[in-house]
C-alpha positions, 0 to 999 in steps of 0.5 A: 142634431149636434149642439154647437158650443160657442167659445166665450170671448177672451177677458182682454177682448171684453176689457178692451170693448168695455173701455172703448164704450166708456171712452166713447161715452166720455168723449160724447159727454165732453163734446156736448157740455157747453164751455163757460163764457168769460168777459174779454176786452174788445178795445182798450179799457182805461182805469176808472171805466165802468164794467157795465159800460165798457166795450166787452165781449164774451168768449167760451173757454175751459180754464180749469182751476183758473176759472175763478180768477176771470170775470163772467156775465154774472159780474156785469150785475154789480157797479164795478170799475176797472182799477187798471188798464185792460188791453184789447183781446185780454180776458178781464181778471177779477183782480182788476175790478173794484170801485175805480180810482182810489181817493188820492188818485185822479187823471190828467190829460195834456199835450206834451211838447214832443210826440210820445215814443211809439212804445208808450200805449195805454197801460205803460209806465212813464215819467214826466219831465219839464224843462225850466230856465235857470241862471245856468241855462235850461234844466230838466226836472222830473215832476212825476217819477212813475205814472200809468198811461190811461190813454193816448188820443189823436185828434182829427186834422192834418197835424193831429198825429203829431200832437196827441193828448196823453192821459195819465193816472196821477196822485194828488201831489203829482197832479199839483206839480203837473198842473203848475208846469202846464199853467207856467207854459214849461215844455213837458215831456213824457218818457217811457220807463223800462 
């Protein structure tokens, strides 16, 4: 009986087959590996809010080299506060977590005399002006050059949308000027900054 001699596969065929097996293994291993979870704001989180009490959720993402810049579930264990506003749907950066308001900062809520522009939302930079009566007539005066909006709150009722409360992050000097203007009954306006 004659013996059959099998032809040995060519080297390139072996190479392609080997690479296909390796590539398939890598794809399966990657698909089975769970993605890391990061904290994301579900709603607006104002400055000074506690991370543990904030309205947050989890999202699974592969951020690669940027992963260390964003908060994870492990960050919930500490007593951290937001040092700036985080908008809904945003990942929570670790750089915005700290001990909350600085010693010279406070927040003030008041009702401006005109409805704020629609472009003013939590996190916007604004200036605050008052109008005083002088011998020459009514004069506008800027009392807060730059401030961050922490929240705009609309009350309930028929005309509530026309007169929202604006909460601002201000320093001690600005808070003194703003409180004086409110107490004096001067018209106060909140204007957006570019």
